[in-house]
DRENTORKOL-3810 file (N, C-alpha, C; in nm, 4 decimals):
REM DRENTORKOL-3810
@n.u->0.0878; n.v->-0.1025; n.w->-0.6397; ca.u->0.1100; ca.v->-0.0989; ca.w->-0.7826; c.u->-0.0049; c.v->-0.1714; c.w->-0.8500
@n.u->-0.0609; n.v->-0.1080; n.w->-0.9497; ca.u->-0.1754; ca.v->-0.1650; ca.w->-1.0185; c.u->-0.1370; c.v->-0.2732; c.w->-1.1179
@n.u->-0.2291; n.v->-0.3636; n.w->-1.1411; ca.u->-0.2136; ca.v->-0.4638; ca.w->-1.2462; c.u->-0.2591; c.v->-0.3954; c.w->-1.3749
@n.u->-0.1626; n.v->-0.3391; n.w->-1.4472; ca.u->-0.1938; ca.v->-0.2553; ca.w->-1.5630; c.u->-0.2723; c.v->-0.3320; c.w->-1.6684
@n.u->-0.2439; n.v->-0.4596; n.w->-1.6859; ca.u->-0.3177; ca.v->-0.5393; ca.w->-1.7848; c.u->-0.4664; c.v->-0.5450; c.w->-1.7485
@n.u->-0.4967; n.v->-0.5673; n.w->-1.6213; ca.u->-0.6375; ca.v->-0.5721; ca.w->-1.5776; c.u->-0.7016; c.v->-0.4339; c.w->-1.5873
@n.u->-0.6253; n.v->-0.3297; n.w->-1.5555; ca.u->-0.6787; ca.v->-0.1940; ca.w->-1.5663; c.u->-0.7108; c.v->-0.1606; c.w->-1.7117
@n.u->-0.6246; n.v->-0.2024; n.w->-1.8043; ca.u->-0.6492; ca.v->-0.1794; ca.w->-1.9469; c.u->-0.7733; c.v->-0.2548; c.w->-1.9922
@n.u->-0.7902; n.v->-0.3749; n.w->-1.9421; ca.u->-0.9078; ca.v->-0.4553; ca.w->-1.9764; c.u->-1.0355; c.v->-0.3825; c.w->-1.9320
@n.u->-1.0358; n.v->-0.3330; n.w->-1.8082; ca.u->-1.1520; ca.v->-0.2584; ca.w->-1.7592; c.u->-1.1735; c.v->-0.1320; c.w->-1.8406
@n.u->-1.0651; n.v->-0.0600; n.w->-1.8703; ca.u->-1.0758; ca.v->0.0648; ca.w->-1.9466; c.u->-1.1354; c.v->0.0403; c.w->-2.0841
@n.u->-1.0971; n.v->-0.0683; n.w->-2.1477; ca.u->-1.1506; ca.v->-0.1018; ca.w->-2.2796; c.u->-1.3011; c.v->-0.1280; c.w->-2.2708
@n.u->-1.3413; n.v->-0.2070; n.w->-2.1711; ca.u->-1.4838; ca.v->-0.2384; ca.w->-2.1538; c.u->-1.5657; c.v->-0.1142; c.w->-2.1202
@n.u->-1.5047; n.v->-0.0195; n.w->-2.0475; ca.u->-1.5761; ca.v->0.1009; ca.w->-2.0034; c.u->-1.5556; c.v->0.2190; c.w->-2.0990
@n.u->-1.4907; n.v->0.1937; n.w->-2.2131; ca.u->-1.4625; ca.v->0.2983; ca.w->-2.3126; c.u->-1.3865; c.v->0.4167; c.w->-2.2533
@n.u->-1.2881; n.v->0.3859; n.w->-2.1703; ca.u->-1.2029; ca.v->0.4883; ca.w->-2.1103; c.u->-1.0771; c.v->0.5005; c.w->-2.1955
@n.u->-1.0479; n.v->0.6212; n.w->-2.2393; ca.u->-0.9277; ca.v->0.6439; ca.w->-2.3193; c.u->-0.8151; c.v->0.6929; c.w->-2.2293
@n.u->-0.6928; n.v->0.6600; n.w->-2.2666; ca.u->-0.5756; ca.v->0.6997; ca.w->-2.1892; c.u->-0.4548; c.v->0.7047; c.w->-2.2811
@n.u->-0.3586; n.v->0.7895; n.w->-2.2453; ca.u->-0.2393; ca.v->0.8088; ca.w->-2.3279; c.u->-0.1309; c.v->0.7057; c.w->-2.2972
@n.u->-0.1145; n.v->0.6721; n.w->-2.1698; ca.u->-0.0105; ca.v->0.5772; ca.w->-2.1288; c.u->-0.0513; c.v->0.5139; c.w->-1.9961
@n.u->0.0347; n.v->0.4297; n.w->-1.9414; ca.u->0.0011; ca.v->0.3585; ca.w->-1.8180; c.u->-0.0200; c.v->0.4543; c.w->-1.7007
@n.u->0.0605; n.v->0.5595; n.w->-1.6911; ca.u->0.0432; ca.v->0.6561; ca.w->-1.5826; c.u->-0.0905; c.v->0.7290; c.w->-1.5946
@n.u->-0.1273; n.v->0.7638; n.w->-1.7167; ca.u->-0.2562; ca.v->0.8299; ca.w->-1.7415; c.u->-0.3717; c.v->0.7367; c.w->-1.7040
@n.u->-0.3582; n.v->0.6107; n.w->-1.7386; ca.u->-0.4588; ca.v->0.5101; ca.w->-1.7040; c.u->-0.4751; c.v->0.5003; c.w->-1.5528
@n.u->-0.3639; n.v->0.4918; n.w->-1.4815; ca.u->-0.3683; ca.v->0.4781; ca.w->-1.3358; c.u->-0.4242; c.v->0.6020; c.w->-1.2672
@n.u->-0.4074; n.v->0.7182; n.w->-1.3275; ca.u->-0.4552; ca.v->0.8433; ca.w->-1.2686; c.u->-0.6024; c.v->0.8703; c.w->-1.2999
@n.u->-0.6617; n.v->0.7930; n.w->-1.3891; ca.u->-0.8002; ca.v->0.8158; ca.w->-1.4294; c.u->-0.8958; c.v->0.7949; c.w->-1.3120
@n.u->-0.9828; n.v->0.8923; n.w->-1.2883; ca.u->-1.0761; ca.v->0.8876; ca.w->-1.1749; c.u->-1.1698; c.v->0.7676; c.w->-1.1824
@n.u->-1.2156; n.v->0.7317; n.w->-1.3014; ca.u->-1.3063; ca.v->0.6172; ca.w->-1.3152; c.u->-1.2349; c.v->0.4860; c.w->-1.2831
@n.u->-1.1094; n.v->0.4771; n.w->-1.3226; ca.u->-1.0299; ca.v->0.3579; ca.w->-1.2908; c.u->-1.0114; c.v->0.3483; c.w->-1.1399
@n.u->-0.9770; n.v->0.4599; n.w->-1.0765; ca.u->-0.9563; ca.v->0.4588; ca.w->-0.9317; c.u->-1.0854; c.v->0.4241; c.w->-0.8575
@n.u->-1.1987; n.v->0.4740; n.w->-0.9063; ca.u->-1.3279; ca.v->0.4405; ca.w->-0.8446; c.u->-1.3551; c.v->0.2904; c.w->-0.8540
@n.u->-1.3254; n.v->0.2318; n.w->-0.9697; ca.u->-1.3490; ca.v->0.0888; ca.w->-0.9881; c.u->-1.2586; c.v->0.0055; c.w->-0.8970
@n.u->-1.1340; n.v->0.0444; n.w->-0.8860; ca.u->-1.0418; ca.v->-0.0279; ca.w->-0.7971; c.u->-1.0908; c.v->-0.0173; c.w->-0.6527
@n.u->-1.1294; n.v->0.1025; n.w->-0.6108; ca.u->-1.1803; ca.v->0.1209; ca.w->-0.4752; c.u->-1.3082; c.v->0.0395; c.w->-0.4536
@n.u->-1.3949; n.v->0.0358; n.w->-0.5540; ca.u->-1.5185; ca.v->-0.0424; ca.w->-0.5429; c.u->-1.4868; c.v->-0.1909; c.w->-0.5220
@n.u->-1.3928; n.v->-0.2447; n.w->-0.5979; ca.u->-1.3589; ca.v->-0.3866; ca.w->-0.5829; c.u->-1.2922; c.v->-0.4126; c.w->-0.4476
@n.u->-1.2164; n.v->-0.3150; n.w->-0.3977; ca.u->-1.1559; ca.v->-0.3290; ca.w->-0.2650; c.u->-1.2642; c.v->-0.3264; c.w->-0.1566
@n.u->-1.3670; n.v->-0.2441; n.w->-0.1766; ca.u->-1.4781; ca.v->-0.2383; ca.w->-0.0804; c.u->-1.5541; c.v->-0.3707; c.w->-0.0771
@n.u->-1.5712; n.v->-0.4337; n.w->-0.1932; ca.u->-1.6365; ca.v->-0.5654; ca.w->-0.1994; c.u->-1.5520; c.v->-0.6675; c.w->-0.1228
@n.u->-1.4211; n.v->-0.6642; n.w->-0.1438; ca.u->-1.3324; ca.v->-0.7566; ca.w->-0.0723; c.u->-1.3379; c.v->-0.7304; c.w->0.0780
@n.u->-1.3459; n.v->-0.6039; n.w->0.1172; ca.u->-1.3575; ca.v->-0.5674; ca.w->0.2584; c.u->-1.4830; c.v->-0.6286; c.w->0.3193
@n.u->-1.5936; n.v->-0.6131; n.w->0.2478; ca.u->-1.7214; ca.v->-0.6664; ca.w->0.2970; c.u->-1.7181; c.v->-0.8183; c.w->0.3034
@n.u->-1.6702; n.v->-0.8822; n.w->0.1962; ca.u->-1.6654; ca.v->-1.0283; ca.w->0.1927; c.u->-1.5681; c.v->-1.0852; c.w->0.2952
@n.u->-1.4634; n.v->-1.0088; n.w->0.3262; ca.u->-1.3646; ca.v->-1.0536; ca.w->0.4230; c.u->-1.4028; c.v->-1.0256; c.w->0.5663
@n.u->-1.5182; n.v->-0.9606; n.w->0.5832; ca.u->-1.5688; ca.v->-0.9277; ca.w->0.7164; c.u->-1.4639; c.v->-0.8547; c.w->0.7990
@n.u->-1.4012; n.v->-0.7551; n.w->0.7367; ca.u->-1.2987; ca.v->-0.6767; ca.w->0.8044; c.u->-1.3628; c.v->-0.5674; c.w->0.8891
@n.u->-1.2881; n.v->-0.5177; n.w->0.9831; ca.u->-1.3371; ca.v->-0.4126; ca.w->1.0708; c.u->-1.3395; c.v->-0.2772; c.w->1.0025
@n.u->-1.4115; n.v->-0.1829; n.w->1.0637; ca.u->-1.4239; ca.v->-0.0481; ca.w->1.0077; c.u->-1.2882; c.v->0.0200; c.w->0.9943
@n.u->-1.1963; n.v->-0.0089; n.w->1.0865; ca.u->-1.0641; ca.v->0.0522; ca.w->1.0805; c.u->-0.9772; c.v->-0.0052; c.w->0.9682
@n.u->-1.0228; n.v->-0.1089; n.w->0.9016; ca.u->-0.9492; ca.v->-0.1703; ca.w->0.7913; c.u->-1.0054; c.v->-0.1325; c.w->0.6547
@n.u->-1.1076; n.v->-0.0483; n.w->0.6537; ca.u->-1.1727; ca.v->-0.0099; ca.w->0.5289; c.u->-1.0932; c.v->0.1002; c.w->0.4579
@n.u->-1.0743; n.v->0.0833; n.w->0.3289; ca.u->-1.0088; ca.v->0.1858; ca.w->0.2480; c.u->-1.1102; c.v->0.2919; c.w->0.2078
@n.u->-1.0688; n.v->0.4165; n.w->0.2087; ca.u->-1.1573; ca.v->0.5247; ca.w->0.1674; c.u->-1.1050; c.v->0.5947; c.w->0.0419
@n.u->-0.9827; n.v->0.5637; n.w->0.0023; ca.u->-0.9240; ca.v->0.6240; ca.w->-0.1175; c.u->-0.8073; c.v->0.5371; c.w->-0.1644
@n.u->-0.7784; n.v->0.5456; n.w->-0.2935; ca.u->-0.6638; ca.v->0.4740; ca.w->-0.3494; c.u->-0.5888; c.v->0.5655; c.w->-0.4452
@n.u->-0.4640; n.v->0.5349; n.w->-0.4639; ca.u->-0.3831; ca.v->0.5963; ca.w->-0.5690; c.u->-0.3094; c.v->0.4804; c.w->-0.6343
@n.u->-0.3275; n.v->0.4629; n.w->-0.7622; ca.u->-0.2690; ca.v->0.3480; ca.w->-0.8313; c.u->-0.1356; c.v->0.3896; c.w->-0.8913
@n.u->-0.0348; n.v->0.3098; n.w->-0.8662; ca.u->0.0995; ca.v->0.3347; ca.w->-0.9184; c.u->0.1211; c.v->0.2423; c.w->-1.0379
@n.u->0.1688; n.v->0.2990; n.w->-1.1478; ca.u->0.1852; ca.v->0.2205; ca.w->-1.2711; c.u->0.3036; c.v->0.1248; c.w->-1.2644
@n.u->0.4063; n.v->0.1615; n.w->-1.1912; ca.u->0.5260; ca.v->0.0781; ca.w->-1.1866; c.u->0.6135; c.v->0.0937; c.w->-1.3091
@n.u->0.5925; n.v->0.2009; n.w->-1.3870; ca.u->0.6711; ca.v->0.2210; ca.w->-1.5094; c.u->0.7931; c.v->0.3085; c.w->-1.4861
@n.u->0.8106; n.v->0.3589; n.w->-1.3651; ca.u->0.9249; ca.v->0.4452; ca.w->-1.3345; c.u->1.0532; c.v->0.3650; c.w->-1.3207
@n.u->1.1548; n.v->0.4317; n.w->-1.2736; ca.u->1.2877; ca.v->0.3733; ca.w->-1.2599; c.u->1.2887; c.v->0.2572; c.w->-1.1618
@n.u->1.3516; n.v->0.1488; n.w->-1.2010; ca.u->1.3669; ca.v->0.0350; ca.w->-1.1113; c.u->1.4879; c.v->0.0536; c.w->-1.0206
@n.u->1.5738; n.v->0.1519; n.w->-1.0528; ca.u->1.6941; ca.v->0.1718; ca.w->-0.9718; c.u->1.6824; c.v->0.2906; c.w->-0.8756
@n.u->1.5866; n.v->0.3805; n.w->-0.8984; ca.u->1.5641; ca.v->0.4953; ca.w->-0.8106; c.u->1.4179; c.v->0.4958; c.w->-0.7701
@n.u->1.3909; n.v->0.5082; n.w->-0.6415; ca.u->1.2539; ca.v->0.5041; ca.w->-0.5914; c.u->1.1849; c.v->0.6376; c.w->-0.6168
@n.u->1.0826; n.v->0.6350; n.w->-0.7026; ca.u->1.0029; ca.v->0.7536; ca.w->-0.7347; c.u->0.8555; c.v->0.7184; c.w->-0.7192
@n.u->0.7691; n.v->0.8166; n.w->-0.7417; ca.u->0.6254; ca.v->0.7950; ca.w->-0.7266; c.u->0.5683; c.v->0.6953; c.w->-0.8270
@n.u->0.6363; n.v->0.6714; n.w->-0.9372; ca.u->0.5846; ca.v->0.5764; ca.w->-1.0366; c.u->0.6707; c.v->0.4506; c.w->-1.0495
@n.u->0.7690; n.v->0.4361; n.w->-0.9623; ca.u->0.8594; ca.v->0.3216; ca.w->-0.9700; c.u->0.7973; c.v->0.1947; c.w->-0.9139
@n.u->0.8375; n.v->0.0801; n.w->-0.9690; ca.u->0.8020; ca.v->-0.0444; ca.w->-0.9012; c.u->0.8848; c.v->-0.0511; c.w->-0.7728
@n.u->0.8347; n.v->-0.1164; n.w->-0.6729; ca.u->0.9109; ca.v->-0.1291; ca.w->-0.5485; c.u->1.0008; c.v->-0.2509; c.w->-0.5600
@n.u->1.1310; n.v->-0.2287; n.w->-0.5552; ca.u->1.2287; ca.v->-0.3355; ca.w->-0.5716; c.u->1.3366; c.v->-0.3239; c.w->-0.4639
@n.u->1.4090; n.v->-0.4325; n.w->-0.4383; ca.u->1.5224; ca.v->-0.4221; ca.w->-0.3463; c.u->1.6308; c.v->-0.3270; c.w->-0.4006
@n.u->1.6425; n.v->-0.3200; n.w->-0.5333; ca.u->1.7459; ca.v->-0.2363; ca.w->-0.5943; c.u->1.7230; c.v->-0.0870; c.w->-0.5697
@n.u->1.5971; n.v->-0.0442; n.w->-0.5633; ca.u->1.5719; ca.v->0.0990; ca.w->-0.5420; c.u->1.5335; c.v->0.1315; c.w->-0.3982
@n.u->1.5362; n.v->0.0326; n.w->-0.3091; ca.u->1.5099; ca.v->0.0562; ca.w->-0.1679; c.u->1.3644; c.v->0.0464; c.w->-0.1272
@n.u->1.2749; n.v->0.0098; n.w->-0.2202; ca.u->1.1341; ca.v->-0.0050; ca.w->-0.1869; c.u->1.1041; c.v->-0.1344; c.w->-0.1128
@n.u->1.1887; n.v->-0.2338; n.w->-0.1339; ca.u->1.1738; ca.v->-0.3636; ca.w->-0.0673; c.u->1.3067; c.v->-0.4053; c.w->-0.0061
@n.u->1.2997; n.v->-0.4920; n.w->0.0955; ca.u->1.4212; ca.v->-0.5511; ca.w->0.1500; c.u->1.4662; c.v->-0.6623; c.w->0.0546
@n.u->1.5796; n.v->-0.7224; n.w->0.0834; ca.u->1.6296; ca.v->-0.8326; ca.w->0.0007; c.u->1.5333; c.v->-0.9515; c.w->0.0020
@n.u->1.4524; n.v->-0.9632; n.w->0.1093; ca.u->1.3547; ca.v->-1.0730; ca.w->0.1170; c.u->1.2147; c.v->-1.0272; c.w->0.0755
@n.u->1.2092; n.v->-0.9154; n.w->0.0001; ca.u->1.0849; ca.v->-0.8613; ca.w->-0.0571; c.u->0.9819; c.v->-0.8151; c.w->0.0456
@n.u->1.0285; n.v->-0.7653; n.w->0.1584; ca.u->0.9388; ca.v->-0.7021; ca.w->0.2555; c.u->0.9420; c.v->-0.5517; c.w->0.2299
@n.u->0.8294; n.v->-0.4842; n.w->0.2553; ca.u->0.8220; ca.v->-0.3401; ca.w->0.2316; c.u->0.9201; c.v->-0.2644; c.w->0.3198
@n.u->0.9854; n.v->-0.1648; n.w->0.2600; ca.u->1.0691; ca.v->-0.0695; ca.w->0.3329; c.u->0.9834; c.v->0.0549; c.w->0.3514
@n.u->0.9102; n.v->0.0641; n.w->0.4595; ca.u->0.8107; ca.v->0.1699; ca.w->0.4776; c.u->0.8673; c.v->0.3114; c.w->0.4727
@n.u->0.9761; n.v->0.3370; n.w->0.5421; ca.u->1.0295; ca.v->0.4741; ca.w->0.5475; c.u->1.0701; c.v->0.5260; c.w->0.4098
@n.u->1.1475; n.v->0.4506; n.w->0.3310; ca.u->1.1817; ca.v->0.5017; ca.w->0.1968; c.u->1.0587; c.v->0.5194; c.w->0.1076
@n.u->0.9619; n.v->0.4301; n.w->0.1185; ca.u->0.8392; ca.v->0.4410; ca.w->0.0381; c.u->0.7611; c.v->0.5649; c.w->0.0804
@n.u->0.7457; n.v->0.5850; n.w->0.2097; ca.u->0.6727; ca.v->0.7030; ca.w->0.2591; c.u->0.7409; c.v->0.8323; c.w->0.2168
@n.u->0.8724; n.v->0.8337; n.w->0.2156; ca.u->0.9464; ca.v->0.9529; ca.w->0.1726; c.u->0.9265; c.v->0.9772; c.w->0.0236
@n.u->0.9392; n.v->0.8740; n.w->-0.0574; ca.u->0.9282; ca.v->0.8885; ca.w->-0.2029; c.u->0.7858; c.v->0.9219; c.w->-0.2460
@n.u->0.6880; n.v->0.8756; n.w->-0.1712; ca.u->0.5479; ca.v->0.8954; ca.w->-0.2089; c.u->0.4753; c.v->0.9956; c.w->-0.1203
@n.u->0.5477; n.v->1.0802; n.w->-0.0505; ca.u->0.4874; ca.v->1.1753; ca.w->0.0435; c.u->0.3788; c.v->1.2597; c.w->-0.0220
@n.u->0.4019; n.v->1.3096; n.w->-0.1428; ca.u->0.3023; ca.v->1.3952; ca.w->-0.2089; c.u->0.1762; c.v->1.3176; c.w->-0.2456
@n.u->0.1869; n.v->1.1880; n.w->-0.2579; ca.u->0.0709; ca.v->1.1035; ca.w->-0.2864; c.u->0.0023; c.v->1.0603; c.w->-0.1571
@n.u->0.0813; n.v->1.0226; n.w->-0.0580; ca.u->0.0263; ca.v->0.9683; ca.w->0.0663; c.u->-0.0422; c.v->1.0731; c.w->0.1531
@n.u->0.0106; n.v->1.1948; n.w->0.1605; ca.u->-0.0485; ca.v->1.2965; ca.w->0.2470; c.u->-0.1966; c.v->1.3232; c.w->0.2157
@n.u->-0.2345; n.v->1.3440; n.w->0.0886; ca.u->-0.3777; ca.v->1.3638; ca.w->0.0595; c.u->-0.4612; c.v->1.2387; c.w->0.0902
@n.u->-0.4070; n.v->1.1197; n.w->0.0693; ca.u->-0.4808; ca.v->0.9974; ca.w->0.0996; c.u->-0.5043; c.v->0.9849; c.w->0.2503
@n.u->-0.4033; n.v->1.0206; n.w->0.3284; ca.u->-0.4162; ca.v->1.0143; ca.w->0.4742; c.u->-0.5230; c.v->1.1125; c.w->0.5205
@n.u->-0.5235; n.v->1.2318; n.w->0.4630; ca.u->-0.6256; ca.v->1.3320; ca.w->0.5004; c.u->-0.7666; c.v->1.2810; c.w->0.4695
@n.u->-0.7831; n.v->1.2093; n.w->0.3591; ca.u->-0.9151; ca.v->1.1531; ca.w->0.3261; c.u->-0.9584; c.v->1.0490; c.w->0.4272
@n.u->-0.8623; n.v->0.9792; n.w->0.4847; ca.u->-0.8941; ca.v->0.8728; ca.w->0.5785; c.u->-0.9219; c.v->0.9207; c.w->0.7199
@n.u->-0.8804; n.v->1.0427; n.w->0.7509; ca.u->-0.9018; ca.v->1.0962; ca.w->0.8855; c.u->-1.0429; c.v->1.1530; c.w->0.8927
@n.u->-1.1190; n.v->1.1038; n.w->0.9891; ca.u->-1.2578; ca.v->1.1498; ca.w->1.0034; c.u->-1.2772; c.v->1.2189; c.w->1.1341
END
């Protein structure tokens, strides 16, 4: 889930227009910038090649908090997190299948 406030800050500086938070998160320039900053963190963290991100999809978190959807925040109430705030991978993978499948294909070399 993206930090929408920081994304808006970048969009303002880069003169990127958007209709709403979902539109902002879907913007190709925003996604490129997020990926670029992740690549810098990868390099600075001296991570291995298998830990490098090759694509991102930013989720706005503006969807339903009670039903897990592609734009929902991950919460214990909608099954995205456990009661102790650990990721529930299977429900997330099911809800985000249409988003994750293309990202996985980009990562396979």
